[in-house]
C-alpha positions in Angstrom: 109.8 100.3 100.1 107.7 97.8 98.3 108.4 97.4 94.6 104.9 97.1 93.1 106.3 96.3 89.6 108.1 93.2 91.1 104.9 92.2 92.9 103.0 92.5 89.6 105.4 90.1 88.0 105.2 87.7 90.9 101.4 87.8 90.9 101.3 87.2 87.1 103.8 84.4 87.3 101.7 82.7 90.0 98.6 83.0 87.8 100.5 81.4 84.9 102.0 78.6 87.0 98.6 77.7 88.6 96.7 77.9 85.4 94.6 81.0 86.3 93.2 83.4 83.7 95.7 85.8 82.1 93.8 86.6 78.9 90.1 87.4 79.7 90.2 91.1 80.9 86.4 91.2 81.5 86.7 88.2 83.8 89.5 89.8 85.7 87.4 93.0 86.3 84.6 90.7 87.5 86.9 88.9 89.8 88.2 92.2 91.3 84.6 93.3 91.8 83.9 90.0 93.7 87.0 90.5 95.9 85.9 94.1 96.7 82.5 92.7 97.7 84.1 90.1 100.0 86.2 92.8 101.6 83.2 95.0 102.2 81.3 92.1 103.7 84.3 91.3 106.0 84.3 95.0 107.1 80.5 95.2 107.5 80.4 92.0 109.6 83.5 92.8 111.5 85.3 89.6 110.4 88.9 88.9 111.3 89.9 88.4 107.6 89.4 91.9 106.4 93.1 92.4 105.8 93.3 89.2 103.8 90.3 90.2 101.7 92.0 93.6 101.0 95.1 91.7 100.0 93.1 89.7 97.5 91.8 92.9 96.0 95.4 94.2 95.7 96.6 90.9 94.2 93.9 91.0 91.5 94.7 94.6 90.7 98.4 93.9 90.4 97.7 90.9 88.2 95.4 92.9 85.9 98.0 95.7 85.7 100.7 93.2 84.6 98.3 91.6 82.1 97.6 95.1 80.6 101.2 96.2 80.7 100.5 99.0 83.2 103.1 100.0 85.8 100.7 100.4 88.7 103.4 101.8 91.0 104.0 104.7 88.6 100.3 105.3 88.1 99.7 105.4 91.9 102.5 107.8 92.4 101.2 110.1 89.6 97.6 109.9 91.0 98.7 110.7 94.6 100.6 113.8 93.3 97.6 114.8 91.2 95.2 114.5 94.1 97.6 116.5 96.3 97.3 119.4 93.9 93.4 119.4 93.9 91.5 121.8 96.0 88.1 121.0 97.7 85.4 123.0 99.4 82.3 121.9 101.2 79.4 123.1 99.2 75.9 122.2 100.5 77.4 119.6 102.8 79.3 117.9 100.0 83.1 118.0 99.7 83.4 119.3 96.1 86.5 119.7 94.0 86.9 123.3 93.1 90.4 123.3 91.5 91.8 120.7 89.2 95.4 119.6 89.0 97.5 121.6 86.5 100.9 120.6 85.2 
């Protein structure tokens, strides 16, 4: 099993060592947006580097999570559980949530 918290630390340390941004949160969100755009283009144009582009998106998310002090692994696990408890129904051709997660 991959330890996302450890990966977060590694990504952050690489950013520090290479002199990349670790303070401007707005910039990090913009960079993530750019990486998502590159991944979409790779998918749309059927390029061979789609996996690498998705890895870039993940790396930026891990780095931002570390900068913000968020344990992304815990958040992902919580969200997966929450999503598993939601109920959906197709209404007018749209998959619509009809029951929200309850603790």
